[in-house]
N, C-alpha and C positions, 0 to 999 in steps of 0.2 A: 138911279143907275149906279151910282157910286156905292150905295148900300148893298146892292146886289153883288157887285164885285167883291166887296169885303166879305160877304156871306160865302161866296164861292171859295174864296181863299181860305176861310176858316174850315170849311168842309174838307178842302184838299188837305189841309194840315192834320185834321182829325183822322182821315182815312190813311194818310201816309204813316201815321204813328201807331196804328193798331197792330199788335203783335200777330205774326203768322197771316197777316192780311196784305195782299198786294194790290196797289191802286195805280192805274195807268190811264192817262188821258191822251187820246190820239186826235189829230185833226181830220178833216174830211178825206185826206189822201193817205191816211194811215201813218202819219209821222207822229213821233212822240212829242207831246207838248209838256207833259208832267208825269213823273214816276215817283213811287214811294221808296223809302229807304230799304224796305225788305226786298224789293226786286233788285235794287243795286247790290245788295248783299249776295243774293242768289247768283246774279250775273257776274259778280266780282268786278264791277265797273264803277266809274265815277259818273255823277249826274251829267256833266258836260259831254261825256262820251255817248249818252243816250238821247238827250234832248235834241230834237231836230232830225234824228235818224228815223228812217222808215223801218217798218216791221221786218221786211226782207233783209235788212242790214243787221238785225239783231238776232234773229232765229234762223235755223237751217233745218233741212231734212223734213221728217214727218211732223215735227212740232210746228215749223213754218207753214207747211201745207195745211195742217189742221187749223191754225190761227187765221190764215187768209180765207179758207172756206167759210169759217164762222163769221168773219167780218163782212164778207160779201153777202152772206145770207141776211145779216142784220141790215146792211145797206139796201138790200132789195126789199125786204119786208118792213123795214123801218119800225121794228119792235125788238124788245129785249129777247136774248136767247141764253140758255144755260147748258153747259156741257162739262165733262171731266177731261182733264188734260194730264199727260205724263211727260215730265221734263226733268232731266238730271236726277233720275232714280227717285223722283218725288211725284206723288199724285196731288192734283189741285182741282177744287170746285170753282169753275170760272163762269162769271155773268158779264155779258157785253150789252151795254145800254146805249142807244143812240140819243144825242142831244139835238133837238129840232128848233129852228127859229120860227118866227111867226108865219113864214111862208111854207112851213112843213119841210124845210130843207135841212138835211143833216149837216151840222157844223162841227160836231165833236162825237167821239166815241169814248165812253167811260167803261173801263174794264176793272172789275173787282174779282180777285181770286183768293181762295182760302186753301191752306195745306191740309189735305185729308188722307195723307199717306198711311197713317196708323190705322184709320178706319177701313181703308181699302184693303190693306194687307190682311187685317183681321178677317174681313169678309171672305177674301180669297182663301185664307188659311182654313177658316171654318168650313168653307165649301170643300176644300181639298181634304180636310180632316175627315169629313163625312165620307167623301169618296174613298179615302185611304182605309177608313174603318171597314167600309163595305168590301173593298178589295182584300184587306187583311183577313177578314172572316172567310172570304172565298178561298184565299190561299191556304188558310188554316185547314179548311175542309179538304182541299186538295192534298196537303201534306199528310193529313191523318188517314185519308181514305183512298188516295190514289195508289197505284202500284209502286212498289219500292224503287224500281228503276227510274221513276219520274221524280222522285223526291229531290234529288240534287238540282234539277232544272227549276223546280218551283221554289226551292230554298234560295237559289241565287237571285231569282226575280224578286222575292220578298225582301232580300237584303238590299238590293238596289233601290227598291221603292221606299223602304224605310229610311235609308240614308238620305235620299233626295228630299223626302218629306220634312225631315228634321234639319235640313240645310247642311248636310255633311257632304264632303267631296270624296271620301274614301271609307271603306268598311271591310272588316275581316272577322271571321268567326273561328274561335278556338274551342275544341272539345277535349275533355280530360280522358286520357288513355291509361287505364290501370296497368297494363303490361309495361308501358314505358315509364309510368309514374311521372307523366308530364302532360302539358297541354299541346295538342297538335292542331295545326291550321287545316281547316277543311273547306271553307268557302272564302272567297276574296272578291272585292269589287274595287277596282282602281287602287289596290294597296299592295304593290309588288315588293316593297322593301321590307316587309315584316318577316321575322324569323319563322322557319317551318315549325320549330318546337320551342316552347317556353317551359323551362324547368320549374319545379316547385319554388326554388329559391328566387328565381327571376320573377315568378308570379307574385310572390310575397313582396318583392320590391315594388311592383306595380300597385299592389294592394295598399301598401303603406302611404300612397299618395291620396287615398280616399278616406274620409272620416267614417263613413258608414257604408260598407261595401255592398249591402243588400239593396241599395238604391243606385240610380244613375249618377256617376260622379265624373268630375273633370280634373285631369291632372294639371297642376299649376302651369299656366301658359308661359310664365316667365322663366321656367326651368329649361335651359337650353342644353343640359347635359345629355350625352348620347347614351341610349340604352342598348347594350350589346346582347344579342341573342346567339343561338347556336351557329347560324350561317350568315345572317345579315343583321343590319342594325335598324333601330327605330328611334327617331328623335322624339323625345318627350315634350311635345308642344301641341296644345290644343287637342288633346286626346280625351275621348269620352269612353267610359267603361260601362257596359250593361251586363250584369251578371245573369247567368242561366242556372236555374234550379230545377231539380227533380226530387220530389219528396223531401223538401227542406235541405237537400244536399247539393252543394255547388258542383255542377257538372261541366261548366265551361263559361265563356264570356264572349261579348262582342266588343271590338274596338272600333270606334268611329273617329275620323279626323275631320275637324270643321273646315269650312271654306275660308273663314277669316277668324282672327283672334277674338277671344272674349265674346263668342256667340252666346246668346241667352236662350234657354230652353225652358218653357213653362211646365207646370205639373201635368197638364194634359198630354204634352209631348212625351213626358217621362212615362206616363201610363201606357201610351201606345208602343213605345220602345220596349217597355217591360213585357207587354203582350207579345211583341215580336220575338223577344228572347224565349218566352215560354213556348211559343210555337216551334222555334228552332230546337229547343231541348226535347220536346215531345216527338218531333219529326225524326231527329237523329237517334233518339232512343228506339223509335220504331224501326229505323233502318238497321241499327245495331242488333236489335232483337231478332229481326228477320234474318240477318247474316248468321247470328248465333244459332237460331233455330235450324237454319239450313245446314250449318256445320254439324250441329248435334245430330240432326237427322242423318246426315252423311256418315258420321262416325257410328251411330247406332246401326245403320244399315250395314256398315262394314263389320261391326261386331257380330251382327246376326248371320252374315254370310260366312264369317270365320268360324263361328260356333257350328254352323252347318257342316263346314269342311272338317272340323275337328271330329264330328260325330261319324262321318262316313270315310274319312281318310285314315288308313291303317299303317301307312309307311311314313316314317319320320321325315325323310328327305322330301318326299312328294308333298307332305303337309307344309313344310317350309316354303316350297315353291308356290303352292296354292295360296297361302296366306299373303305372300308378297304380291301376287297378282291381284288379289282382292283389295289390298291396301291401295294399289295404284288405280285400278279400274273403278272401284266404288268410292274409296276414300279421297281420290283426287290429289294425291301427293305426287311429288316429283320422282322419287326413287325409294325403293325399300330393299333391304337385304338382311340375311341372317348369317351371323358369324359364330363359329364354335371355337371355344378356347382349346388350344393344343397344349398338352402337358410335356412339351419338349424343353430343351435347354433355354431357348430364347423366349418361350411363352408367347408364341405367335397366335393370331386369330385367323382361322381359315374360313373364307366365304363359302357357304354351302348352297345358297339360293338367293336370287335377286329378281326384281322386276322394275320396269320404268326406264328412265333415261340414265342408264349406267355408263354407256359409251367408254368402256375400258377403265373406269375409275378404280375398280376393286383390284386390278392388276398392278396399279401404281402406288397404292396408299401404304402397304406394308404396316399393318396395325399389330401392336403387341398388347399384352395385358399385364406386363410387369410394371416396375416403378421407373423405367427408363422414360426418355422424352417421348418415344413412340407409344408408350403405354398411358400417357396422360390425356389422350383424346376421349371423346364421349363413349366410344365402344369399349376401349380398354378400362376406363374408369368404372363403367357399369358392370363389367365382368369382375373386376378386382374387388369392388365394394358391395356388389349385389344391390345397388340402388339405381333408380331412374336418373338419367342425366339429360338435361335440356340445354341446348345451345341456342339462345334466342337470336343471336346475330354473330356472324363470323368476323365482323369488322374489328371488334375490340376484344375478342376472345384469344388470349395468348396461347392457350392449350390447343388451339386449332391451327396454329401457324403452319405446321408441316403439310396440311392438306388444303389450306384455304385457296391457293391458286387453282388447283385441279377442280375443287368443288365449285368455285365461281364460274369456271369455264362451262360447266354443265348446268348452270342455273340454280345451284343449291344456295339457299340463303340462311337456312336454319335447320336444325334436326333434333331428334330425340332418340336416345338409346335406352331400350327397355331390357332388363335382365331376363334370361331364361333359366329357370331353376329346375334342379332334379335332385331329389333326396337331400335337400338342405344345402346344396352347393350350386353356385352359379356356373352353368356349363356353356353359356353363350349369350348373345345379345341380338334383339330385333331392332334394326336401325331404320328410321323413317326420316326422309329428307323432304323439305318444303321449298317452294320457289319464293316464299314470302318470308320477310324478317318477322321475328316475334310471332310465329304462326300458331303457337300452342298456348291457349289460356288454361286456367285451372280445371274447368269442366272437361276440356278436350284431353288434358293430361290424365285426368281420372279415368276417362273412357279408354285411353290407350293403355293405361296400367291394367285395366280389366282384360284387354286383349293379351297382355303379357302374362297375366295370371292364368287365363284360359289356355294359352299356348303351353305354359309350363305344366299345367295339369294334363294336357293332351300328350305331351312328351312323356310324362310319367306313366300315363295309361298305356301308350304304345310300347314303351320299353318294358314295363311290367308284364304286359301281355306277351311280349317276345320272350321274356324270362320265364313266364308261366308255361308257354308252349315248349320251350327248351327243357324246362324242369320236368314237364309231363313226359316228354320224350325220354329224358334220362331216367325218370321213375319207371316208365314202361320197360325200358331196357334193363334197368336195375333189378326190377322184379324177376325178370328172366334169369339175370345173372345170379340173383340171390338164391333162386332155386338150385342152380348149379353149384353156387358157392357153398350152400348149406350141405349139399351132398359131398362135395369135394374139398371142403375147407381143411386147412392144415391144422386147425384146432378142433377139439371135440365140441359138438353142439347138440343140445337136447331140448326139446320143447315138452314140458310136463304140465298136466292140469293142476288145479288148485290142491288136489290130494297128493300130488307128487308122482302120479303115474305117467310114464313116458308115452307121449303121443307121436313124437317124431324124433328119430335119432339118426345122426350121420355116422359114416363109417369110422371116422377117427375116434369118436367117443367110445364106440363099441370095442374097437381095437385096443384102446388104452386099457380097458378093463378086461381084455382077453375074451370078450363075447363076440358073437355075430350080431348084426343089426336085428335080425329076427328074434334072437334070444333076449337082446336088451329091451325090446319092445314089451316084453312080458315082465320086466323088472320095474321096481320103483326106486327113487333116489335113496331111500333108507336101506334098500337091499344091498347097495354097493358102497355105502358110507361106513367108515371105521366107527366102531362104537364110541370112541372118545370124542367124535365130532358131532354126533347126532343132537346132543343137547344144544350146542351153539346154533346148529341149523334151525332147530325148532324155534329158538328164541328170535332169530332174525326173521324167519317166516311169519311169526306172530306180529312182529313190528310192521311188516309189509301189510298184513291184513288190517291192522289198525290205522294204516296210512301214515305211520311215522317215518317210514323210508320207502323208496320205490326201487332201490337196487343196493346190492352190497357185493364186495369182493374180498376173498380171503384165501389163504393157503390151507388146504385140508388133506387128510389122509383118506384113501379109498382101499377097499378090499377087492382084489381081482377074483376072477372065476377060479384061479388056481391058488386062492387064499394068500396071495402076496400083498404086502403093504406098499402102496405107491402114493406119491405126492402129486397133487395137482392144484394149480391156481384156479379157483372157481369164482366166476362172476355170475350172479343171479339177478335178472331184471324182471320186474312185474309187467305182464302184458294185459292190456285192457281192450275191450271192444269199443265201437264207436260211441256207445252210450256211457262210456267211462267205467264200466263194470269189470273187475278183474276176472280174467278167464284162464290164467295159468302163468307159468314162469319159463323164461328162456335161460338155460344154463350153458355157459361157455366154459370149457375146460381146457387148460393149457398144461402140458406135461412139464413139471418142474423137478423131476427126479434128479437130473444132472445138477440143477441149481442147488438143491438141498445137499447133494453130495459135495458140491464145491464149497458150500457154506460150512459144512462139517469139517472139510479139509482146511478151509481158511481159519476156522476157529481153532483147530489143532495147531496150525502154523502160528497163529497169533499168540496162543498160549506158549508155544515153544520160543517164539521171538521175545515175548515178555520175560520169560525165564532167563534168556540170554542177556537181555538188556539189564534186568535186575541184578544178575550175578556179575556184571562187568565191574571189576574191582578198581580199574584205573581210568575209566572214561565215564563222564556224565552225559546223559541223553535227556534233553528237554524239548518237548514238542509244543509248538506255539501255533495258534490258529491265525486267521487273517487279521484279527483284531489285536494280535500280540498277547492273547491270554494263554497262560500255561495250561495245557491239556494232559500232559504226561511228563513224569520225571522218574528216573530210576534211583536206586539207593545211593549210587555214587554222587548223584546231583545234590543230595543232602549234604554230603561232606564238602563238596567244592563250594556250594552256595551258603552253607551254614544255616539253611532253612529247611524245616521238615517238609516232606512231600504233601502231607495233608494241608498245610498252610499255604503252600505255593500254588495249588491247583486252582484254576480259574482266576488267577491274579495276573495282571500285566507284568511282563518280565522286567519292565523298568522299575517296578515297585519293590523288587527284592531287597535293595539296599535299605529302603525305609523300614523293612521288616527285620533288619539286623543282618541281612545277608552280605556276602562279599563279592557277588557277581551279578551283573557286570560292574566292573570298577568305573569305567568311563561311560556314564549314562548317555551323554550326548553323542559319543561315537557310535554306540550301539543303536540309538534312535536313528542316526544318520544312515547307518548301513541297512537296517530293516526298513526304514522309511522310503528307500529308493525302490522298493518292490523288486528285489533281486530275482533274476530268472536262472541263475546258475550258482554253483558253490562259491562262497567267499570265505577266506580264512583271515583271522587277525589274532593278535595276542594282547592280553591285558595283564598289567602288573597289579597285584593286590596284596595288602598287608595281612598277615595272619600270625597271631602270637608274637607280634612285634617284628616279624621277619618279612622281607619282600619275597613274594612268590610270583611265578610267571605261569599264566594259564593260556594254553593254545586253544582258540575257539574257531569252529567251522560252522557257518550258517548255510544250510541247503534248503531250497524250496521243496515243499511237499505238494505233488500234483496228483490229480486223479487220472483215470484212464483216458479222458478227453484232453489231457494236458492243461486243465484249468487249475490254477494255483489254489491250494486249500490252506496253506500255512507254511511254517518253517520248522526245521529240525536244527537245534543248537547242540553241537557236540563240543564238550570241553574236557581238556586233559591238563593235569598239573605237570608241566615239563621243566620245573625248576632244576631237578637233578640231571635231567637230560642236557639242559643248557650248560650246567657245570661240566659234565663229562665232555660235551662238545668243545667247550673252551679249552679243557685240558688237552684234548686231541689236537686242537689247533695250535696250542702252545708247543706241544711235542713235535708237530709237523714243522713248525717254524724253526725249532731247534735243529731238527734233522736237516732242513734246507740250509741253515747257516753252517752246520758242521760239514755238510756236503760241499758247500762252496769253499770252506776253509781247507778241507781235505783236497779238493780239486786244485786249489791254488798251490798247495805243497807238492802234490803229485805232478802238477804241470811244471814246477820248477825243477823237480828231480828228473823228469823226462827230458826237459830242455837242457839242464846243466850236466847231469851225469850221463844219461844215455846219448845225448847229442855229442858230448865230448868224446865218449868211447867210439862212436861211429867216425868221428873226425880223425882220431888217432889211428884207427884201423885203416882208413884210406891212406894216411901218411905212410904207415908201415908197408902197405901194399905197393905204393909208388916207389919206396926205397928198395923194396925187394925186387921189383921189376927192373930197376936200373942195374942190379947186380947179376941178373940172369944172363946166361950165354945167349948171344944173338942167334945161334943155331937152334936153340930151344925156344926162344921168344916168338910168340905169335901175337902180333899187334891187335888184331880184331878181337880176339878173346879177352885179352887184358883190358882193352878199352871198354868192352861190354861190362866187365866186372866193376870197373871204376864208375860207369854210369849207374849201375845198380846201387853203389854206395851213395851217389848223389841223390837218387830217388829216395833211398832210405833216410837220408838227412832231411829231405823235404817232408816226408811222412812223419818223422819225429817232431818237426816244427809244427805241422798241422795238428798232430795229436795233442801237442802241448797247448795249442790255442783252443782246441775243442774242450779239453779238460778244464781249463781256466783261461778265458780270454783276457790275459793281463794287458793286451794291447789296447783295451778299452781306455786305459788311462792315457795312452799315447795318442791314439787316433781319435778318440771320442766316440760316443754312441752312434751318431749319425753315420760316420764313415764305416764303423763296424757293421751296421745294418746294411748299408749299401754294398759292402763287400759280400755279405751273405746273398743278397739279391742277385748280384752279378754272377756269382759262382753257380747259383741254382739255375739261372737262365742258360748258362753255357752247358751245364750238365744235363738238364731235363728238357730244354726247349720251351719251357713255360714262359709266356710273356708277363713281365711284372711291371706295372705302372705304379710309381710311388711318388709321394710328396710328403717328406718328413722333416721339413726345415725347422719346424717349431720344437723338435725334441731337445735340441741343444739348449734352448732358452728356458725350458721348463723343469727338466729333471735335475735333481742333485746327484752328485757322483755315486753315492752309495746305492742309488736306485737303478743305475745303469745296468748292472749285471742282471737284475730281475727282469727288466724290460727285454734285454737281449735274450734271456733264457725263454721268456714267453713267446717271442717271435720265432726263436729257433725251434721250439716245440711245435708251434703252429705250422711252420713250413715242413717240418718232418712228417706231420700227419697229412698235409696236402700232397706231398710227394708219394707217400705210401698208399693213400686211399682215395683221393678225390678224382683222379683222372681229369684234372682241370687243364684248360688251355690258356687261361688268363687269370691273373691275380691283381687286385687293386689294393694298395696300401696307402692310407691317408692319415694325416695328423692335423687336428683342428683345435683351437682354443675357444672354449665356450665360457665367457666370463672368467671366473677363477678356476674353472675346471678344464681338463684336457681330455679329448676323445681320440683314441688311437684305434683304427679299425683295419681289419684284413678281410677281404671278401673275394671268394673264387667262384667260378662258373662250373664247378664240378658236379658230380652225381648226387651230392648231398647225402643225408643219412637220417635215421629216426633218432631224435634227441632222447626219447625215453629209453631206447635200447642202449644208447651211449652211456647214460647215467646209471644203468643197472649195476648191481654189485659184481656180476660176472664179466663186465666189459673191461678189457685191458686198456682200451683207449680212454675209458672213464677215469682210470688212475692218473693218466697224464693230465687230463682235464682238472682233476682235483689239485694237483701240484701247481698248475697254472693259476688256479683261483687263489691258492694260498699265497703265491708270490704276489698276486695283485693286492691282497690285503696288506702285505709287508710294505707296499709303497702307497698306502692310504687310498686304495682303489677297489674297483669291482670288475669282474670279468663276466661277460655275457656271450653266449653262443646261440645263434639262430640258424636252423637248417631244417629242410624237408627233403624227402627223396626227389631227385631230379630237379631240384631248385637251388643247388649250390649251398655254400656255407658262408657265414659271416661271424667274425669274432670282434667284439667291441670291448676295449680296455678303457675304463673311465677313471681318471685320476682326479681326486677332489682337491680343491684349494684350501684356503685357510679355514673356512667354515667347517669343513669336514674334519680337519686336524683338531680343531678345538672341541 
């Protein structure tokens, strides 16, 4: 008995220590008597917590129910039983054996269990893999052969099935979009946080986490860094990538997220996931091809209908409307319109036709085709550049900012602008709007460009046909008019055959040669041509026959019926039939007798003028063309320039000095004057040395113009005025001497009048008063003698005034300012003319010896005003301009012609000359400005130190 207990104990120890082996001994009431260490580990309990405890105290739920059912079955049948159990996510192979005593009564239950989780899972997975492969093939068939509208449903089911099979909790499919140059999300299963779009750079970042991207790869599960997409974020943790390929080219990928970290996927799973990726790639390609084919079919149908409209529509506006309707109804676009470029100041685009959901859009947009902001949109750019413009999305297109709000209201998301061309110029744009973003791929753009080309061709055809019809109408009308014009033309016209015989003659041709039309029809061209001209005509006609020329024109002499010689300008053109064979000549004759007569007279006048210019002994004439080349020079020009006429012809006038000439002396001054392109006569003087002496030459440059007032060149007229200047200076000196003598004589005469005549008048008054006192009162009459005394007083005043006028010696006492003011006050009282004056500066500026000249100038000016001006107001002012002084007198009188005033016969001109000479004496100049009915202005300018030096 003891040996048996020892044996049992050893067996218990052996079973308890077998790895992955669970050993349990229960008593007849299902209480635990002994357990192995492996069970304690699974239950996470100590031995004392299990021993003595019933089964229902250790297990719960379905596990307890299964264990009790099996124990009761063994208790009933009293034989061993085997079954599989699932507990704590583990599968076990369980054997329950009863222990019987000698009386066949169960005294213990021995439970042996072995962990078979790996084998069970493998069996399940193999079973599921087979089922998954069967389902995957079925789905593949559905994706490839089912209608396109069912592809999305089948694809989502396949994605869910594949993710669940591989033990993933989430999945998303991305497909590469060439238009966007990015991967777009198309299918999702429990993966809402992924970004809608993954760019190329973001994709490369994902790719860098895999060693070989053509296999299934896992991103490092320990990398917790956040991956940022366009709109949402994706945590880089437990992510598996399955690439999708078409023809060895990556077309997308699938992202799987595992249910738990560090999940392991065997090669068979990889194969199935790769198969799933291929199915997705093929299915999506089929869907894209279907959409592409449908779109291509729609566009081709659109082109076909547009081409049909182009053939039958003959009105340009109607064609535009028809095309817009076809684009909307057949092409399926949102809106289409045609805009024509306006050649106005703002360069606007005028909408001509539209179709679709326009809803007032074209009245609001205000599109231009210039370089302004409103000309940068697709329509304006297409017209301005002549190129197709595609706006794939309004969201990020800054050139569409002005129109985005109104466009989005009407459901426009993208558009294309296609230029309409005519005769090499862009005249407008066909604009097509889509409700989808990025709606135009390369193939569709090419198709739409074909529409644009066909439309441009149609516009050209329609316009050219309109021009042809208009031209034909004009030609028909012109032919009628030509018949009338030929007969009634103001020039002579004759149609002759190749032998020169007249076939058709108009009245003017016959009249010019003093024939009737009937008489002229019997003549040939040779019969009316002057003998001197026949040889030239023959030579020219022979050239026509050889094809060297087709027309010629020349002046020639004719012989009239009355044997008179007349001149006519003759134009002869070769006439050919439709086959290109010469059939005759058209002769157009213009009467130029008056012209020839005028040319003869002009030649005679030219010869006469040349003889005058050549014989001019004291004036040089040099004609210069627009490039300043000398084209004419008379004999006197040789003397003044010291260059022969032969040498100076066709030489720039500025080169004369280099040739040894003496004119012009101041090259830069002459260049400056001629270089301004003068339009009126300009005179200037140059000083030049000759034979060691200074000479003064007076030059006048005048523009030479033709009958149309176009400038042809310049005429330079030069005279040596050295002697004239000397004589003028001598006259000026003589005038100055006369003025000085006059002032000296006036001073002497003034003193004599004042001292001698004044004294005698005073003595006579005294004698008269003495004589009156001695007269008898009976004889004395007071009023008569008083009147006589008053006359003596007035005579004394007149003597005093005469003395002042002759020589105002009071200038030294009163000063110039007071003396002038006295003149102004007397004139105002005497004439009623209002005089406004401000002459405060004269006292500070003039030296004493100048005062008399200023006084005389003012005195003479007012004398002329009183005599001739009929003025009501005079303004006198004095202003200091730097070192100079301006003294002006201006009236509002009737004015005068300055040229007449300065003529030799004008008496007023003599006074003016004296005033100018007096101005020179005080280092100044005197200027007079006047026009009839515009008053008169005299300006005396006295120069300061710079002038004196």
